N, C-alpha and C positions, 0 to 999 in steps of 0.2 A: 719894245716890241712884245714882250712877255707878260706885261701888266694886264690885270684883268680890267683895268680902266680903259684899255684900248678896245674899242668896238670890234676890231678885226679879230681879236683874241676872243672876245665873248662870243661872236658869231662862230668861230670855229669850234669852240667848245660846245655850243648848242648842237651843232652840225654832228659832232662826235657823239653826243648823248643820243641823238636821233638814230644814228647809224648802229650803235650798240642795241637800242631797242629793236630795230629791225633785223638784228642778227637773231633774235628770238622770236619775232613775229614775222613769219614769212609765208608767202603762198604755199599750200600743200602741207603745212604742219598738223592740220586736223585730219587730212586723208592721206597718210603716208603710203599706202599701198597703191594708190592711183598715181601718186607723185613718183614712185619707183618705176612705174611702167613708162615713163617719158623717157625720150632719148637723153644721154648724158648731157649734152650741150644746153638743152632746155633746163634740165635739173639745175645746173651750174648757174645759168642766168637767173632763173626764178629764185634760187636760194641766196646769191650773193650780190647781184647787181644793184639792188636797191640800196643795200648798204654801202656799196661801193660808190654809188652815186653821191651819198650824203658825205662820205670821206673826201671825194674830190670837191666837193662844194666848200667844206671846211678848209681844204688846202687852197682853194681859190681865195677864200677869205683871208687867209694868213698872208699869201704871197701876193694878193692882189693881181691874179693871173688870169687874163682872158683865155689863154690856151687851156688851162685847167678846167675853168668853167665851161668851155665848149666841150671838152672831153666829159665832163659830168653830164651835160645835155645828151650827148651822143649815147652814153651808157644808159641813161634813163629812158631814151626812146628805144633802145634795144630791149630793155626790161619791159616796157609797156606793149610793145609789138608781140614779144614772146608770151606775155601773160594773156593778151588778147587772142592769140592763136590757140591757147589752151582752153578758153572759154568758148570760142567758136567751134572747135573740134568736139566739145563735150555735148553739143546740142543735138 
């Protein structure tokens, strides 16, 4: 299970790398003052949910779990809706 020859492990590692990248590249990183004005729940969602999505996808790759994949989809939809709310309110 832990060999890099296993495609599930490679997929999980790729997802982990993407999650780490999104820890540093997140919406609001360039305009921190406007980001601080958002409610706490929106800051948490915009800051962490995209990375959390990739972590859950990686776990789903390792465990071959539909439940974890569904959780990743739900987390990503929450992230997208929250991000879209931010752009709609800025108009």
